[in-house]
N, C-alpha and C positions, 0 to 999 in steps of 0.2 A: 762431823762427815771427816774421816780420813782419805788422804788417798792418794798416800806417799805410805813407799814401805820400803825399810831397811835393806842397803843393798845383799848385807851379809845372808838375806836370806836367798837372794838369786844364787850369791854361792854357792849354800849349802844345796840347790836344785844342780846348778852344774858340777858340782862336783861329784852329784850320783850318774850324770852322766858322764862326765870324764872319765868314772872309776870299773864301768861299764866300756870302756875306750870310745865313747863320741866324741869327734868333733864339736863344738858347740859354740864356734865360730859363728856357722850361720845360723846358729837357735839366737843371739847376741842381734846380727844384723835384721832379721826377721824381726824379731821385738822391737826394734827401736833401739835397743840398749847402744849406744857408742861410742863408748868406752871397757876397760879390760875391767870390771869386778874383782879381781885379783887385786889389780898394780895401787895397792891404796896412796904411791909414792907419784904418783901420777900427776901430774897437771889438771888431766881431764877426768879425773877419779871424781864423781860424787857419793855421798854417804846417803842416798835415797834414791826411789827411783819411782815411778807412778805406779798405780794400781793398776794400773793398765798393763803399761812396760810387763811388770810382775806376770800379770795374770798370763801376760802373751809365752813368755820367759814356761810359767808351768804347763800351757798347754803343751807345749813343744816335746818337755820332757816327758810330759806324762806320755804321750805317744811312743814315745822311743822306748820307755821303759815296759811300759803298760802298767804302770802303776798310779791306781785313783787313792790310796792313802795320802793325800794331798802333802807326799813327799815328805816326810819328817822322821815316819821309824823305821829303822832295817829290818824288814818282818821276813826276809827270804824270799821264799817265792807266794806271789801276789797273782791270787785270778784275774787276767783279763777281763777287764765291764762290773769287778766286785763291788767298787764303791760305787757306781751309776745303777747296777742292781738292788744292792743295799737300799737307795735314795727312795726303789719305785716300790720295793718290801714294805717301809714304815708310812708309804705316802696315802695310806688308806687309814691309820693307828686314827683313833679319836683323841688323844691329846700327848704332848710332851712324855710323860711321865711311858705310855706305851710305845713310842715313839724310838726311843731310849735303850729299852729294854730290847725290842727286837731284833734294835739295832748292835746290840750287844749277843744275840746270840744268831746274827748272821756273822759275826766275825769270829765268835768261838767253832760254827762249822767251816770256812772256806780261808781263815787266816792262821796263818804257824802263831804258834802263844805269844810269841814277844809285839805282833801287832791287834793281840785282841782286845777291845774294849769293856773295861769293867766297869760296872755300873753295881751299888747298893742306895736304899733310901731307905732311912729312917723319917721318925714322924718329924724332925726336926732338921735335919739338912738333905738333899741328895749329894751326890757321889760320886761323882763320874771320871776315865781317863784311865793310868796305865797301871796292873799292879808287877809286881817283880821286875824296875826297872834296875838293870843293874849297870848305875850311874856310881856308887857309893866311892866318893873320897876326889870324884871329878867335878869341876862347878857344871853346871848347869850352862847347856849350850843353846845357841840362837835356836834354831829346831825343834828340842824338846819344848821351848815356851812359846814358839809358836803353831804346836801339832796341838797341844795342851787351846789355844787362842782358835785359831780353827775352826775347834768342836765346839769350844763356847759360843762361837758365833753362828756353826754350821744349828746346833741347838734353835736360840734365837731365829734364824733366820727361818726356821720351822712354824714359829709360832708366832713369825712377824712381829716382835716385841722383845728386847734386850731384858737378860738374862741379870740380874742383880747377882752378882760373884760375891761370896761372904768372904773365903783365903782359898788358896792355892797352894800344894803340897809340891816342893819336888826332892823328889832323891837325893838328888847333887848339892853339892856345897853352893853356896853365894857366887852368881857373876860378877864380874869387875863392875861393867854398866848395869847397876843396880834399878839406878833410876827407870832405866826404859824399861824394864820387865816391869816395874810398879805400874809406867802409866800403862801399859798393855790391857791389862787387867785390872785395874782400877781396886783394888782390893790388900788384906796384908797377905803376905808368902811367907810361905817355911820352905826352909833345905832342912838339907841333911833327915830328909821322912824317908819312912819305909817304900812311898810310892806317890806318882807323878798324879795327884786329883784335883780336879774341881769341886767348890763346895758351896750351892747354891741355893735358899729354901724351899721345903718339897713343896710347899703350894704350887711352885712353878709346873709342876709335874702335870697340875689338872688343866693347864694349858693347851686352848686345842689348837690342833694341826690346822692352817691357813693355804697350805699351799697347793694345786690342782698340777695334775700331767704338761699340761700348757705351762705354766711357772716354772716346772723342774724341770723342763729343755730347753727352758731358757737359762736358767742357773748352769746347768749343767753346760753349754756352753762357751760360757764364757768365766765359769769356776777358776779361782776362785773373786773374783772381782768384787761381786755385788757383796762376798763378808768383808772383803778389805775395806769396803765402805760403809760399811753400817752404819747409821748415825745410833751414837752412846747414852740416847736417852733411855734410863729406867725406871721411868715413875710404873711402868708397869699396868697404867690406864688409856694410855692411848692406843685410843680405837683405829685414828687413821692412821696410824701409823702399820696396823695390821690391814688395814681395807688398801696404802698403798701395796705393801708384798703382793696382796694378789691380785694387783693389779696388773702389777708386774712393769714390761719395760719393752715385750715382744708382739704388736699391733697388727702385724699382718693378715692374719685371722681374724682382725676387729678386737673389742673391747671383751672381757667378760660385764658378763649383764648384773646390774642391782641386787637383783632376785638372788641370782646365785650366791654372790656372798655375802648377805644375810643369810641367806641356808647355812652357808659353809661358819658362818659363825653363830647361829645358832640362834639368833635375834629377829624378830620381827622386820618386817621390810621399811614399818612406821618410828618403829623405832630404835632403827640405826639411823632414819632420818634425823631424829632428836637427838641424839645422841654425837654425833657428828655437827654437829649444830652448836651443841653445848661446850664444844672443842674450836670453833669457831673456822669450822670448814663444810662444804660441802661435798657429793660426788662425783659433782662436773669440777671441781677445782680441781682434787685429788687425783679425775683423770689425766688436766694439763695439765699437772705439774709434773706426774707420771709421766705422760708424753714429754716434756721441756727436759726433764733429767732424762732418759730414754734416746733422746736427740743428741745429748752431751755424749751420752756413752758412746754412742757408736760413730760419732766424727772421732774417735779418739783412737777407730781402728785403722787405721790409713787404708787396707785392703776392699776397705768398703766407700764403694764410689757417694755422692751428696746424693744424686738419683737413688741408687740401693737403699740406704740410711731414709729418704723419705716413705720407700716405700714398703722398709720394713715398719715404719710409725703407720702404716694405713693413709696415706697420704698417695692418691691416687694419680695428682697433678704435683709435680719435684715445686710448680712456681708457689703452689699454698703454703709445703714446707717454708720456702723459703720466709715469705711474706709472716707465718707464724714463727719462725727463730729469731726474725731478725726484734718482733714482738718482745719477746721471752728476754731474750740477752741483748738486744741493742745493736747488735751484730749480724751479718753476715753468716750461714753456716759455714762460706767459706777464709771469712774474717776469724771464724771461734779455730778452725782447725789449725790455719796457719798459727794464732796465735797458741796452743795447744805444742805443737813443733817446737815453737821456740822459745817456750817453759823449758819441757823438755830437755832442751840441749845445754841450757843453763844450769853452772855448778850450783848446789847446794849449801 
């Protein structure tokens, strides 16, 4: 799991806000970024920020620009709420192939040509990305790589397991710090290609979409945080990861039932229990782990009081949350939050 994001991604978002005439100093303050991302010569400068800090910057810029394309493509006029509505449109799809097809149809309908999502499926590979990218002769920018990476992670999130990429094409030439791009995708990269595309095995297209409106609402509220911290396990048979994805992080309205999850995964309840047991876990253990992970997620949001975090986790008594968190992490929620603040203030 990665919880750090290159500062250059923050710069890309802030530059978009600045080009529209917005003062982004307040954005930085509200997001907990206490240095100037554009001043690399400063002693306070850090090469990375936390995933949550980046997500806060993203949410602020999204609100200002009404741009829900992950802030990676200059697509001109964007329908406000477009990405959100696309998510709801694909939520009823049975599998990843249908979801990608519907997403590309949505983008063709509502977005200008530069922002449309291209999808082509063959017997061996699925290819998804942007066609006719006018980047010939230019080096691949961080925003180009980040845009493709977010689509990869979004499609993986839909299925609750990570898609193993086979190659990635870029229309631009190789960037200076190639190793960072290789680490981002974990597969061969090809430059000076006609289009910007992700390649993965077509068998992944049959993977079921595992999310519900409840988990989607939570995802949209904190996007792209959940994509940034995704595990990189590409084994493809990790059922517990799918169950955890469906359980989510918001328990203020209770946990999804075991029966609802087994139905969504198209397996019987006894079969799901057996398969989880073979992976060395149980549904209860997964719920506990999700609650622990959610606690760490929400404690990294300073606008929430610890009592509010307890409520969102489904605890009616804040003292019960304190006891559970200390059992999980060996420290109180207040101590954990203080350590997070200290870590974020420390230079990279």
